[in-house]
C-alpha positions, 0 to 999 in steps of 0.5 A: 096626166090627170092633174094636167087635164083637171087643171086645164079644165079649171082654167077654161072654166075660170076664163069663161067665168071671168069673161061673163063677169061672175066672181067665184073663189076657186073652181072645183073640178072633180071626177063624177060618181057615174062615168056616164056623166063624163070624165070630169065635172064642175058644179060652179054654176050652182055655186055662183047662184045669182040666177038659175044654175042651168042658165049660168052653166049654159052661159059658161058652156057657150064660152068653150071652144070645143071644136079647137080643143086639144083634149076635150071631145064634148062638154054637156050641161045637165040638171041642176047645173053641172057641167060635164067634160068628156076627154077626147080618146085621140088625146088619151091615145096620144098620151099612151104614146108619150108614156111609152116614149118617156117610160119611168120619166113620164109624169115626173113633176118638178113641183117643190124641187125636193122641198116639203 
């Protein structure tokens, strides 16, 4: 589940960057050191570096459709240009139901199909 959420956030950020006309090779989305800073964060606005990172982070944030998000409750921009993501409790609670339903099969991935 964590990998799926992280990948979904990365895709949202990449889409926003592309729409804004910025170019960056790879978007890093990771867990912040402090839980008060959200469930995930990216420093992509500081990596782009053409302008003020706070301005870039706010531009990127403006592209997110949080009201219609299936998994995000809130996104915030903080100095010096981090974008913090807060996963919806409703989404997480739904995942608990999926875990109970799928039991040992939950999280099985078919990546690699037995190949290294």
